[in-house]
C-alpha positions as CSV (number, residue, x, y, z in Angstrom):
1,M,6.3,-12.0,14.6
2,T,5.1,-12.3,18.1
3,A,7.1,-13.6,21.1
4,K,5.5,-15.0,24.2
5,T,6.8,-16.3,27.6
6,P,5.7,-20.0,28.0
7,D,3.1,-19.1,30.3
8,G,1.6,-16.8,27.6
9,N,2.7,-13.2,28.1
10,E,3.6,-11.1,25.3
11,I,7.3,-10.2,25.3
12,A,7.5,-8.3,21.9
13,T,5.9,-7.8,18.4
14,Q,7.5,-6.9,15.1
15,S,5.9,-6.3,11.9
16,R,7.6,-5.9,8.4
17,H,6.0,-5.0,5.1
18,Y,7.2,-6.3,1.8
19,H,5.8,-4.3,-1.2
20,P,6.5,-1.5,-3.7
21,Q,7.1,1.8,-1.7
22,A,6.5,4.8,-3.8
23,T,5.7,8.4,-3.4
24,N,3.6,11.0,-5.6
25,E,6.7,13.2,-6.0
26,K,4.6,16.1,-4.5
27,D,5.7,15.6,-1.1
28,T,8.0,13.2,1.1
29,K,5.2,10.9,2.4
30,Q,5.4,7.4,1.3
31,L,2.4,6.0,-0.4
32,Y,1.3,2.2,-0.5
33,G,-0.6,0.0,-2.9
34,A,-0.3,-0.9,-6.7
35,E,-3.6,1.1,-7.2
36,I,-1.8,4.4,-6.7
37,K,-0.1,5.7,-9.9
38,V,3.2,7.0,-8.6
39,A,6.9,6.6,-9.4
40,N,8.8,3.5,-7.6
41,I,11.4,4.3,-5.1
42,R,12.2,0.8,-4.2
43,D,10.6,-2.6,-4.2
44,T,10.9,-4.7,-1.0
45,S,8.3,-7.0,-2.2
46,I,9.2,-11.2,-1.7
47,Q,9.8,-12.4,-5.4
48,P,8.2,-15.8,-6.4
49,Y,10.4,-18.8,-6.1
50,Q,13.3,-17.0,-4.4
51,T,14.0,-17.8,-0.8
52,K,14.3,-14.9,1.5
53,T,16.1,-15.3,4.9
54,E,15.3,-12.8,7.7
55,S,16.7,-12.3,11.2
56,L,14.4,-11.2,14.3
57,E,15.8,-9.9,17.0
58,F,14.5,-8.8,20.4
59,V,15.4,-8.4,23.9
60,L,14.0,-10.9,26.5
61,P,13.0,-9.5,30.0
62,K,15.3,-10.5,32.7
63,G,14.7,-14.1,33.9
64,V,13.0,-15.5,31.0
65,R,15.0,-18.3,29.3
66,S,12.6,-19.3,26.6
67,A,9.9,-17.8,24.2
68,D,7.4,-19.1,22.0
69,I,8.0,-17.1,18.7
70,T,5.3,-17.2,16.0
71,V,5.7,-15.9,12.6
72,D,3.0,-15.2,10.0
73,L,3.2,-14.2,6.2
74,S,0.1,-12.6,5.3
75,Y,-1.3,-11.1,1.8
76,Y,-3.2,-7.9,1.8
77,L,-5.3,-7.2,-1.1
78,G,-6.2,-3.4,-0.8
79,S,-7.1,-2.8,2.7
80,P,-6.2,-4.3,6.0
81,D,-9.5,-5.7,5.8
82,Q,-8.7,-8.1,3.2
83,R,-5.9,-10.1,4.8
84,Y,-5.3,-13.7,3.6
85,E,-2.9,-15.7,5.8
86,L,-0.4,-17.5,3.6
87,H,1.7,-19.5,5.9
88,K,2.2,-19.4,10.0
89,I,4.8,-21.1,12.2
90,T,5.3,-21.4,16.1
91,R,8.6,-22.1,17.3
92,R,9.7,-22.7,21.1
93,V,13.5,-21.0,21.5
94,D,15.4,-21.8,24.6
95,L,18.6,-20.4,25.8
96,D,19.5,-23.1,27.8
97,R,21.1,-26.3,26.1
């Protein structure tokens, strides 16, 4: 998620990852990816045909009353170089009604 002022200045960015998260049980470091043979600790992946509702919050700088919010959903296949954008949406949010 990226939030920008109407004139294009970036206010905030947030990133979330949805996938099985695991460890190799030799240390406490988290390992990611289906190619690693480990025991799963938790699964935060997005399930097919199930709606997932999320809330994103950030603080607007003083004097900013509106922001352009862009959210994109991407699928990573193995490495960050193999990124496939599935959906992208941009909306303007105004605090004044």
